Backbone as XML, in Angstrom:
<?xml version="1.0"?>
<chain id="A" units="angstrom">
  <residue number="1" name="MET">
    <atom name="N" x="0.846" y="-1.179" z="0.000"/>
    <atom name="CA" x="0.000" y="0.000" z="0.000"/>
    <atom name="C" x="0.891" y="1.242" z="0.000"/>
  </residue>
  <residue number="2" name="ASN">
    <atom name="N" x="0.509" y="2.208" z="-0.796"/>
    <atom name="CA" x="1.245" y="3.468" z="-0.867"/>
    <atom name="C" x="0.819" y="4.393" z="0.263"/>
  </residue>
  <residue number="3" name="SER">
    <atom name="N" x="1.691" y="5.288" z="0.606"/>
    <atom name="CA" x="1.421" y="6.279" z="1.648"/>
    <atom name="C" x="1.611" y="7.670" z="1.056"/>
  </residue>
  <residue number="4" name="PHE">
    <atom name="N" x="0.771" y="8.609" z="1.479"/>
    <atom name="CA" x="0.840" y="9.977" z="0.975"/>
    <atom name="C" x="1.034" y="10.970" z="2.110"/>
  </residue>
  <residue number="5" name="GLU">
    <atom name="N" x="2.008" y="11.837" z="1.934"/>
    <atom name="CA" x="2.196" y="13.000" z="2.797"/>
    <atom name="C" x="1.645" y="14.189" z="2.014"/>
  </residue>
  <residue number="6" name="LYS">
    <atom name="N" x="1.176" y="15.205" z="2.709"/>
    <atom name="CA" x="0.591" y="16.367" z="2.029"/>
    <atom name="C" x="1.288" y="17.646" z="2.452"/>
  </residue>
  <residue number="7" name="SER">
    <atom name="N" x="1.522" y="18.513" z="1.487"/>
    <atom name="CA" x="2.056" y="19.835" z="1.818"/>
    <atom name="C" x="0.929" y="20.674" z="2.408"/>
  </residue>
  <residue number="8" name="ALA">
    <atom name="N" x="1.291" y="21.688" z="3.162"/>
    <atom name="CA" x="0.289" y="22.614" z="3.699"/>
    <atom name="C" x="-0.455" y="23.295" z="2.559"/>
  </residue>
  <residue number="9" name="GLU">
    <atom name="N" x="0.256" y="23.588" z="1.486"/>
    <atom name="CA" x="-0.363" y="24.240" z="0.330"/>
    <atom name="C" x="-1.419" y="23.334" z="-0.315"/>
  </residue>
  <residue number="10" name="PHE">
    <atom name="N" x="-1.128" y="22.043" z="-0.397"/>
    <atom name="CA" x="-2.110" y="21.106" z="-0.948"/>
    <atom name="C" x="-3.336" y="21.048" z="-0.047"/>
  </residue>
  <residue number="11" name="ASP">
    <atom name="N" x="-3.111" y="20.920" z="1.263"/>
    <atom name="CA" x="-4.232" y="20.872" z="2.213"/>
    <atom name="C" x="-5.109" y="22.114" z="2.114"/>
  </residue>
  <residue number="12" name="GLU">
    <atom name="N" x="-4.481" y="23.274" z="2.033"/>
    <atom name="CA" x="-5.239" y="24.526" z="1.926"/>
    <atom name="C" x="-6.067" y="24.557" z="0.648"/>
  </residue>
  <residue number="13" name="TRP">
    <atom name="N" x="-5.473" y="24.122" z="-0.464"/>
    <atom name="CA" x="-6.194" y="24.098" z="-1.736"/>
    <atom name="C" x="-7.416" y="23.188" z="-1.644"/>
  </residue>
  <residue number="14" name="LEU">
    <atom name="N" x="-7.223" y="21.994" z="-1.095"/>
    <atom name="CA" x="-8.320" y="21.037" z="-1.015"/>
    <atom name="C" x="-9.422" y="21.532" z="-0.078"/>
  </residue>
  <residue number="15" name="LYS">
    <atom name="N" x="-9.042" y="22.104" z="1.051"/>
    <atom name="CA" x="-10.037" y="22.627" z="1.994"/>
    <atom name="C" x="-10.819" y="23.790" z="1.401"/>
  </residue>
  <residue number="16" name="ALA">
    <atom name="N" x="-10.173" y="24.600" z="0.586"/>
    <atom name="CA" x="-10.826" y="25.773" z="-0.003"/>
    <atom name="C" x="-11.684" y="25.429" z="-1.217"/>
  </residue>
  <residue number="17" name="LEU">
    <atom name="N" x="-11.568" y="24.215" z="-1.723"/>
    <atom name="CA" x="-12.313" y="23.813" z="-2.910"/>
    <atom name="C" x="-13.807" y="23.790" z="-2.594"/>
  </residue>
  <residue number="18" name="LYS">
    <atom name="N" x="-14.582" y="24.590" z="-3.305"/>
    <atom name="CA" x="-16.018" y="24.699" z="-3.041"/>
    <atom name="C" x="-16.837" y="23.639" z="-3.761"/>
  </residue>
  <residue number="19" name="ASP">
    <atom name="N" x="-16.277" y="23.039" z="-4.787"/>
    <atom name="CA" x="-16.954" y="22.005" z="-5.567"/>
    <atom name="C" x="-16.919" y="20.692" z="-4.784"/>
  </residue>
  <residue number="20" name="ARG">
    <atom name="N" x="-18.002" y="20.404" z="-4.061"/>
    <atom name="CA" x="-18.035" y="19.205" z="-3.219"/>
    <atom name="C" x="-17.875" y="17.923" z="-4.024"/>
  </residue>
  <residue number="21" name="ALA">
    <atom name="N" x="-18.564" y="17.860" z="-5.168"/>
    <atom name="CA" x="-18.461" y="16.662" z="-6.008"/>
    <atom name="C" x="-17.028" y="16.497" z="-6.517"/>
  </residue>
  <residue number="22" name="GLY">
    <atom name="N" x="-16.390" y="17.602" z="-6.860"/>
    <atom name="CA" x="-14.999" y="17.555" z="-7.301"/>
    <atom name="C" x="-14.080" y="17.093" z="-6.190"/>
  </residue>
  <residue number="23" name="LYS">
    <atom name="N" x="-14.316" y="17.593" z="-4.988"/>
    <atom name="CA" x="-13.503" y="17.199" z="-3.835"/>
    <atom name="C" x="-13.639" y="15.697" z="-3.571"/>
  </residue>
  <residue number="24" name="VAL">
    <atom name="N" x="-14.863" y="15.194" z="-3.680"/>
    <atom name="CA" x="-15.094" y="13.762" z="-3.479"/>
    <atom name="C" x="-14.344" y="12.954" z="-4.532"/>
  </residue>
  <residue number="25" name="ARG">
    <atom name="N" x="-14.389" y="13.390" z="-5.787"/>
    <atom name="CA" x="-13.671" y="12.683" z="-6.860"/>
    <atom name="C" x="-12.163" y="12.675" z="-6.606"/>
  </residue>
  <residue number="26" name="ILE">
    <atom name="N" x="-11.641" y="13.805" z="-6.167"/>
    <atom name="CA" x="-10.204" y="13.899" z="-5.877"/>
    <atom name="C" x="-9.832" y="12.945" z="-4.744"/>
  </residue>
  <residue number="27" name="LEU">
    <atom name="N" x="-10.616" y="12.952" z="-3.679"/>
    <atom name="CA" x="-10.329" y="12.075" z="-2.540"/>
    <atom name="C" x="-10.427" y="10.599" z="-2.925"/>
  </residue>
  <residue number="28" name="HIS">
    <atom name="N" x="-11.393" y="10.260" z="-3.788"/>
    <atom name="CA" x="-11.504" y="8.875" z="-4.258"/>
    <atom name="C" x="-10.285" y="8.476" z="-5.085"/>
  </residue>
  <residue number="29" name="ARG">
    <atom name="N" x="-9.803" y="9.395" z="-5.923"/>
    <atom name="CA" x="-8.606" y="9.099" z="-6.726"/>
    <atom name="C" x="-7.395" y="8.889" z="-5.832"/>
  </residue>
  <residue number="30" name="LEU">
    <atom name="N" x="-7.277" y="9.693" z="-4.782"/>
    <atom name="CA" x="-6.148" y="9.531" z="-3.865"/>
    <atom name="C" x="-6.233" y="8.204" z="-3.117"/>
  </residue>
  <residue number="31" name="THR">
    <atom name="N" x="-7.439" y="7.796" z="-2.753"/>
    <atom name="CA" x="-7.623" y="6.500" z="-2.101"/>
    <atom name="C" x="-7.238" y="5.369" z="-3.050"/>
  </residue>
  <residue number="32" name="ALA">
    <atom name="N" x="-7.654" y="5.476" z="-4.307"/>
    <atom name="CA" x="-7.284" y="4.463" z="-5.306"/>
    <atom name="C" x="-5.766" y="4.417" z="-5.478"/>
  </residue>
  <residue number="33" name="ALA">
    <atom name="N" x="-5.128" y="5.579" z="-5.483"/>
    <atom name="CA" x="-3.670" y="5.643" z="-5.636"/>
    <atom name="C" x="-2.964" y="5.011" z="-4.437"/>
  </residue>
  <residue number="34" name="GLU">
    <atom name="N" x="-3.537" y="5.161" z="-3.255"/>
    <atom name="CA" x="-2.957" y="4.504" z="-2.076"/>
    <atom name="C" x="-2.906" y="2.996" z="-2.277"/>
  </residue>
  <residue number="35" name="HIS">
    <atom name="N" x="-3.867" y="2.470" z="-3.019"/>
    <atom name="CA" x="-3.939" y="1.031" z="-3.285"/>
    <atom name="C" x="-3.230" y="0.642" z="-4.582"/>
  </residue>
  <residue number="36" name="GLY">
    <atom name="N" x="-2.506" y="1.584" z="-5.179"/>
    <atom name="CA" x="-1.697" y="1.278" z="-6.353"/>
    <atom name="C" x="-2.294" y="1.656" z="-7.694"/>
  </residue>
  <residue number="37" name="ASN">
    <atom name="N" x="-3.540" y="2.128" z="-7.718"/>
    <atom name="CA" x="-4.183" y="2.504" z="-8.978"/>
    <atom name="C" x="-4.145" y="4.024" z="-9.132"/>
  </residue>
  <residue number="38" name="PHE">
    <atom name="N" x="-3.099" y="4.518" z="-9.775"/>
    <atom name="CA" x="-2.938" y="5.958" z="-9.942"/>
    <atom name="C" x="-3.795" y="6.515" z="-11.072"/>
  </residue>
  <residue number="39" name="GLY">
    <atom name="N" x="-4.265" y="5.669" z="-11.958"/>
    <atom name="CA" x="-5.115" y="6.136" z="-13.049"/>
    <atom name="C" x="-4.353" y="7.002" z="-14.033"/>
  </residue>
  <residue number="40" name="ASP">
    <atom name="N" x="-4.985" y="8.065" z="-14.497"/>
    <atom name="CA" x="-4.424" y="8.937" z="-15.532"/>
    <atom name="C" x="-3.373" y="9.861" z="-14.922"/>
  </residue>
  <residue number="41" name="CYS">
    <atom name="N" x="-2.115" y="9.455" z="-15.017"/>
    <atom name="CA" x="-0.987" y="10.234" z="-14.485"/>
    <atom name="C" x="0.119" y="10.288" z="-15.525"/>
  </residue>
  <residue number="42" name="GLU">
    <atom name="N" x="0.807" y="11.406" z="-15.552"/>
    <atom name="CA" x="1.940" y="11.584" z="-16.463"/>
    <atom name="C" x="3.031" y="12.375" z="-15.758"/>
  </residue>
  <residue number="43" name="PRO">
    <atom name="N" x="4.300" y="12.031" z="-15.993"/>
    <atom name="CA" x="5.388" y="12.862" z="-15.460"/>
    <atom name="C" x="5.423" y="14.200" z="-16.190"/>
  </residue>
  <residue number="44" name="VAL">
    <atom name="N" x="5.692" y="15.267" z="-15.443"/>
    <atom name="CA" x="5.743" y="16.611" z="-16.042"/>
    <atom name="C" x="7.134" y="17.223" z="-15.939"/>
  </residue>
  <residue number="45" name="GLY">
    <atom name="N" x="8.084" y="16.508" z="-15.334"/>
    <atom name="CA" x="9.452" y="16.994" z="-15.221"/>
    <atom name="C" x="9.870" y="17.206" z="-13.783"/>
  </residue>
  <residue number="46" name="GLY">
    <atom name="N" x="11.167" y="17.193" z="-13.555"/>
    <atom name="CA" x="11.709" y="17.474" z="-12.230"/>
    <atom name="C" x="11.281" y="16.493" z="-11.158"/>
  </residue>
  <residue number="47" name="GLY">
    <atom name="N" x="10.939" y="15.262" z="-11.552"/>
    <atom name="CA" x="10.498" y="14.272" z="-10.574"/>
    <atom name="C" x="9.055" y="14.427" z="-10.147"/>
  </residue>
  <residue number="48" name="VAL">
    <atom name="N" x="8.310" y="15.296" z="-10.820"/>
    <atom name="CA" x="6.911" y="15.575" z="-10.483"/>
    <atom name="C" x="6.002" y="14.887" z="-11.495"/>
  </residue>
  <residue number="49" name="SER">
    <atom name="N" x="4.911" y="14.335" z="-10.999"/>
    <atom name="CA" x="3.884" y="13.755" z="-11.862"/>
    <atom name="C" x="2.571" y="14.486" z="-11.641"/>
  </residue>
  <residue number="50" name="GLU">
    <atom name="N" x="1.744" y="14.445" z="-12.678"/>
    <atom name="CA" x="0.440" y="15.111" z="-12.656"/>
    <atom name="C" x="-0.644" y="14.042" z="-12.702"/>
  </residue>
  <residue number="51" name="MET">
    <atom name="N" x="-1.511" y="14.044" z="-11.702"/>
    <atom name="CA" x="-2.669" y="13.160" z="-11.673"/>
    <atom name="C" x="-3.846" y="13.968" z="-12.212"/>
  </residue>
  <residue number="52" name="ARG">
    <atom name="N" x="-4.426" y="13.492" z="-13.299"/>
    <atom name="CA" x="-5.526" y="14.222" z="-13.929"/>
    <atom name="C" x="-6.858" y="13.614" z="-13.513"/>
  </residue>
  <residue number="53" name="ILE">
    <atom name="N" x="-7.748" y="14.467" z="-13.036"/>
    <atom name="CA" x="-9.094" y="14.051" z="-12.664"/>
    <atom name="C" x="-10.035" y="14.690" z="-13.675"/>
  </residue>
  <residue number="54" name="HIS">
    <atom name="N" x="-10.642" y="13.869" z="-14.497"/>
    <atom name="CA" x="-11.498" y="14.360" z="-15.578"/>
    <atom name="C" x="-12.894" y="14.657" z="-15.038"/>
  </residue>
  <residue number="55" name="PHE">
    <atom name="N" x="-12.985" y="15.763" z="-14.330"/>
    <atom name="CA" x="-14.248" y="16.191" z="-13.738"/>
    <atom name="C" x="-14.181" y="17.694" z="-13.540"/>
  </residue>
  <residue number="56" name="GLY">
    <atom name="N" x="-15.305" y="18.360" z="-13.650"/>
    <atom name="CA" x="-15.350" y="19.810" z="-13.443"/>
    <atom name="C" x="-14.385" y="20.518" z="-14.372"/>
  </residue>
  <residue number="57" name="PRO">
    <atom name="N" x="-13.566" y="21.412" z="-13.816"/>
    <atom name="CA" x="-12.638" y="22.184" z="-14.652"/>
    <atom name="C" x="-11.375" y="21.412" z="-15.041"/>
  </residue>
  <residue number="58" name="GLY">
    <atom name="N" x="-11.346" y="20.114" z="-14.747"/>
    <atom name="CA" x="-10.161" y="19.311" z="-15.054"/>
    <atom name="C" x="-9.142" y="19.423" z="-13.939"/>
  </residue>
  <residue number="59" name="TYR">
    <atom name="N" x="-9.487" y="18.885" z="-12.774"/>
    <atom name="CA" x="-8.617" y="18.997" z="-11.604"/>
    <atom name="C" x="-7.295" y="18.277" z="-11.828"/>
  </residue>
  <residue number="60" name="ARG">
    <atom name="N" x="-6.250" y="18.813" z="-11.199"/>
    <atom name="CA" x="-4.906" y="18.258" z="-11.273"/>
    <atom name="C" x="-4.334" y="18.174" z="-9.861"/>
  </residue>
  <residue number="61" name="VAL">
    <atom name="N" x="-3.629" y="17.084" z="-9.594"/>
    <atom name="CA" x="-2.902" y="16.915" z="-8.339"/>
    <atom name="C" x="-1.459" y="16.611" z="-8.723"/>
  </residue>
  <residue number="62" name="TYR">
    <atom name="N" x="-0.527" y="17.388" z="-8.185"/>
    <atom name="CA" x="0.892" y="17.232" z="-8.495"/>
    <atom name="C" x="1.585" y="16.581" z="-7.308"/>
  </residue>
  <residue number="63" name="PHE">
    <atom name="N" x="2.386" y="15.554" z="-7.601"/>
    <atom name="CA" x="3.037" y="14.804" z="-6.532"/>
    <atom name="C" x="4.423" y="14.355" z="-6.964"/>
  </residue>
  <residue number="64" name="THR">
    <atom name="N" x="5.214" y="13.982" z="-5.969"/>
    <atom name="CA" x="6.548" y="13.439" z="-6.217"/>
    <atom name="C" x="6.754" y="12.241" z="-5.302"/>
  </residue>
  <residue number="65" name="ARG">
    <atom name="N" x="7.590" y="11.344" z="-5.721"/>
    <atom name="CA" x="7.890" y="10.158" z="-4.924"/>
    <atom name="C" x="9.079" y="10.464" z="-4.026"/>
  </residue>
  <residue number="66" name="VAL">
    <atom name="N" x="8.956" y="10.142" z="-2.740"/>
    <atom name="CA" x="10.032" y="10.428" z="-1.791"/>
    <atom name="C" x="10.547" y="9.171" z="-1.094"/>
  </residue>
  <residue number="67" name="GLY">
    <atom name="N" x="9.994" y="8.053" z="-1.412"/>
    <atom name="CA" x="10.415" y="6.780" z="-0.835"/>
    <atom name="C" x="9.925" y="5.663" z="-1.731"/>
  </residue>
  <residue number="68" name="LYS">
    <atom name="N" x="10.171" y="4.430" z="-1.299"/>
    <atom name="CA" x="9.776" y="3.296" z="-2.138"/>
    <atom name="C" x="8.273" y="3.295" z="-2.417"/>
  </residue>
  <residue number="69" name="ARG">
    <atom name="N" x="7.475" y="3.560" z="-1.410"/>
    <atom name="CA" x="6.023" y="3.586" z="-1.569"/>
    <atom name="C" x="5.416" y="4.820" z="-0.895"/>
  </residue>
  <residue number="70" name="ILE">
    <atom name="N" x="6.216" y="5.872" z="-0.806"/>
    <atom name="CA" x="5.770" y="7.111" z="-0.166"/>
    <atom name="C" x="5.781" y="8.231" z="-1.198"/>
  </residue>
  <residue number="71" name="TYR">
    <atom name="N" x="4.679" y="8.944" z="-1.253"/>
    <atom name="CA" x="4.528" y="10.043" z="-2.205"/>
    <atom name="C" x="4.173" y="11.308" z="-1.440"/>
  </residue>
  <residue number="72" name="PHE">
    <atom name="N" x="4.585" y="12.431" z="-1.999"/>
    <atom name="CA" x="4.320" y="13.723" z="-1.371"/>
    <atom name="C" x="3.416" y="14.528" z="-2.296"/>
  </residue>
  <residue number="73" name="LEU">
    <atom name="N" x="2.207" y="14.856" z="-1.820"/>
    <atom name="CA" x="1.264" y="15.662" z="-2.588"/>
    <atom name="C" x="1.686" y="17.118" z="-2.466"/>
  </residue>
  <residue number="74" name="LEU">
    <atom name="N" x="2.082" y="17.704" z="-3.574"/>
    <atom name="CA" x="2.650" y="19.052" z="-3.575"/>
    <atom name="C" x="1.575" y="20.124" z="-3.628"/>
  </residue>
  <residue number="75" name="ILE">
    <atom name="N" x="0.841" y="20.170" z="-4.729"/>
    <atom name="CA" x="-0.212" y="21.173" z="-4.903"/>
    <atom name="C" x="-1.325" y="20.593" z="-5.757"/>
  </residue>
  <residue number="76" name="GLY">
    <atom name="N" x="-2.437" y="21.294" z="-5.759"/>
    <atom name="CA" x="-3.558" y="20.939" z="-6.617"/>
    <atom name="C" x="-3.962" y="22.152" z="-7.431"/>
  </residue>
  <residue number="77" name="GLY">
    <atom name="N" x="-4.681" y="21.903" z="-8.489"/>
    <atom name="CA" x="-5.151" y="22.984" z="-9.349"/>
    <atom name="C" x="-6.105" y="22.433" z="-10.378"/>
  </residue>
  <residue number="78" name="ASP">
    <atom name="N" x="-6.258" y="23.156" z="-11.471"/>
    <atom name="CA" x="-7.083" y="22.669" z="-12.570"/>
    <atom name="C" x="-6.425" y="23.054" z="-13.888"/>
  </residue>
  <residue number="79" name="LYS">
    <atom name="N" x="-7.078" y="22.713" z="-14.963"/>
    <atom name="CA" x="-6.499" y="22.920" z="-16.287"/>
    <atom name="C" x="-6.127" y="24.384" z="-16.521"/>
  </residue>
  <residue number="80" name="SER">
    <atom name="N" x="-6.909" y="25.313" z="-15.985"/>
    <atom name="CA" x="-6.662" y="26.740" z="-16.239"/>
    <atom name="C" x="-5.361" y="27.237" z="-15.613"/>
  </residue>
  <residue number="81" name="SER">
    <atom name="N" x="-4.902" y="26.587" z="-14.550"/>
    <atom name="CA" x="-3.671" y="27.021" z="-13.871"/>
    <atom name="C" x="-2.532" y="26.023" z="-14.065"/>
  </residue>
  <residue number="82" name="GLN">
    <atom name="N" x="-2.677" y="25.123" z="-15.023"/>
    <atom name="CA" x="-1.750" y="24.013" z="-15.199"/>
    <atom name="C" x="-0.288" y="24.435" z="-15.353"/>
  </residue>
  <residue number="83" name="LYS">
    <atom name="N" x="0.005" y="25.355" z="-16.241"/>
    <atom name="CA" x="1.406" y="25.749" z="-16.469"/>
    <atom name="C" x="2.032" y="26.338" z="-15.212"/>
  </residue>
  <residue number="84" name="ARG">
    <atom name="N" x="1.311" y="27.209" z="-14.549"/>
    <atom name="CA" x="1.801" y="27.830" z="-13.317"/>
    <atom name="C" x="1.972" y="26.773" z="-12.221"/>
  </residue>
  <residue number="85" name="ASP">
    <atom name="N" x="1.014" y="25.867" z="-12.123"/>
    <atom name="CA" x="1.069" y="24.825" z="-11.095"/>
    <atom name="C" x="2.253" y="23.884" z="-11.305"/>
  </residue>
  <residue number="86" name="ILE">
    <atom name="N" x="2.530" y="23.539" z="-12.558"/>
    <atom name="CA" x="3.663" y="22.650" z="-12.843"/>
    <atom name="C" x="4.971" y="23.304" z="-12.408"/>
  </residue>
  <residue number="87" name="LYS">
    <atom name="N" x="5.151" y="24.571" z="-12.737"/>
    <atom name="CA" x="6.373" y="25.283" z="-12.325"/>
    <atom name="C" x="6.498" y="25.305" z="-10.807"/>
  </residue>
  <residue number="88" name="ARG">
    <atom name="N" x="5.402" y="25.589" z="-10.134"/>
    <atom name="CA" x="5.403" y="25.648" z="-8.669"/>
    <atom name="C" x="5.719" y="24.268" z="-8.077"/>
  </residue>
  <residue number="89" name="ALA">
    <atom name="N" x="5.095" y="23.225" z="-8.619"/>
    <atom name="CA" x="5.302" y="21.869" z="-8.103"/>
    <atom name="C" x="6.749" y="21.418" z="-8.285"/>
  </residue>
  <residue number="90" name="ILE">
    <atom name="N" x="7.337" y="21.724" z="-9.433"/>
    <atom name="CA" x="8.736" y="21.348" z="-9.669"/>
    <atom name="C" x="9.648" y="22.064" z="-8.678"/>
  </residue>
  <residue number="91" name="GLY">
    <atom name="N" x="9.386" y="23.337" z="-8.432"/>
    <atom name="CA" x="10.161" y="24.085" z="-7.440"/>
    <atom name="C" x="10.021" y="23.496" z="-6.047"/>
  </residue>
  <residue number="92" name="MET">
    <atom name="N" x="8.804" y="23.099" z="-5.692"/>
    <atom name="CA" x="8.574" y="22.491" z="-4.381"/>
    <atom name="C" x="9.300" y="21.154" z="-4.269"/>
  </residue>
  <residue number="93" name="ALA">
    <atom name="N" x="9.255" y="20.353" z="-5.330"/>
    <atom name="CA" x="9.910" y="19.039" z="-5.314"/>
    <atom name="C" x="11.413" y="19.182" z="-5.133"/>
  </residue>
  <residue number="94" name="GLN">
    <atom name="N" x="11.992" y="20.213" z="-5.718"/>
    <atom name="CA" x="13.432" y="20.432" z="-5.585"/>
    <atom name="C" x="13.815" y="20.765" z="-4.153"/>
  </residue>
  <residue number="95" name="THR">
    <atom name="N" x="12.933" y="21.412" z="-3.409"/>
    <atom name="CA" x="13.241" y="21.761" z="-2.021"/>
    <atom name="C" x="13.053" y="20.587" z="-1.070"/>
  </residue>
  <residue number="96" name="ILE">
    <atom name="N" x="12.312" y="19.578" z="-1.475"/>
    <atom name="CA" x="12.066" y="18.442" z="-0.582"/>
    <atom name="C" x="13.374" y="17.781" z="-0.169"/>
  </residue>
  <residue number="97" name="GLY">
    <atom name="N" x="14.259" y="17.533" z="-1.115"/>
    <atom name="CA" x="15.556" y="16.933" z="-0.791"/>
    <atom name="C" x="16.393" y="17.818" z="0.107"/>
  </residue>
  <residue number="98" name="ARG">
    <atom name="N" x="16.353" y="19.126" z="-0.131"/>
    <atom name="CA" x="17.138" y="20.060" z="0.697"/>
    <atom name="C" x="16.596" y="20.142" z="2.112"/>
  </residue>
  <residue number="99" name="ASP">
    <atom name="N" x="15.283" y="19.928" z="2.268"/>
    <atom name="CA" x="14.671" y="19.990" z="3.593"/>
    <atom name="C" x="14.791" y="18.673" z="4.357"/>
  </residue>
  <residue number="100" name="GLY">
    <atom name="N" x="15.359" y="17.665" z="3.710"/>
    <atom name="CA" x="15.516" y="16.379" z="4.374"/>
    <atom name="C" x="14.296" y="15.495" z="4.326"/>
  </residue>
  <residue number="101" name="ARG">
    <atom name="N" x="13.308" y="15.855" z="3.537"/>
    <atom name="CA" x="12.094" y="15.049" z="3.478"/>
    <atom name="C" x="12.257" y="13.788" z="2.637"/>
  </residue>
  <residue number="102" name="ASP">
    <atom name="N" x="13.381" y="13.669" z="1.933"/>
    <atom name="CA" x="13.553" y="12.483" z="1.099"/>
    <atom name="C" x="13.704" y="11.223" z="1.946"/>
  </residue>
  <residue number="103" name="GLY">
    <atom name="N" x="13.872" y="11.382" z="3.230"/>
    <atom name="CA" x="13.964" y="10.233" z="4.115"/>
    <atom name="C" x="12.654" y="9.886" z="4.791"/>
  </residue>
  <residue number="104" name="ILE">
    <atom name="N" x="11.559" y="10.465" z="4.334"/>
    <atom name="CA" x="10.250" y="10.208" z="4.963"/>
    <atom name="C" x="9.945" y="8.727" z="4.925"/>
  </residue>
</chain>
């Protein structure tokens, strides 16, 4: 079983999401990913992958792997903020190693 750590920024994004149905879909996808079914995911560079949720505005969850079965949820967004979110997620992933989180 996979394990997920969450950044404060990811938690804030998810809590602020007003689309309840979208939030439920995102949480279901994360539960499936914990069990090994990541679904529609693609690497976007810098060790970051994008999990695409085909619902609402096209939600995106950006994550990086920090251990054998441990992943770190960096940020969330949607298709409209995709380019900005990818840049931010790659920057966050680069700091994880410097902060010592690679040993999580």
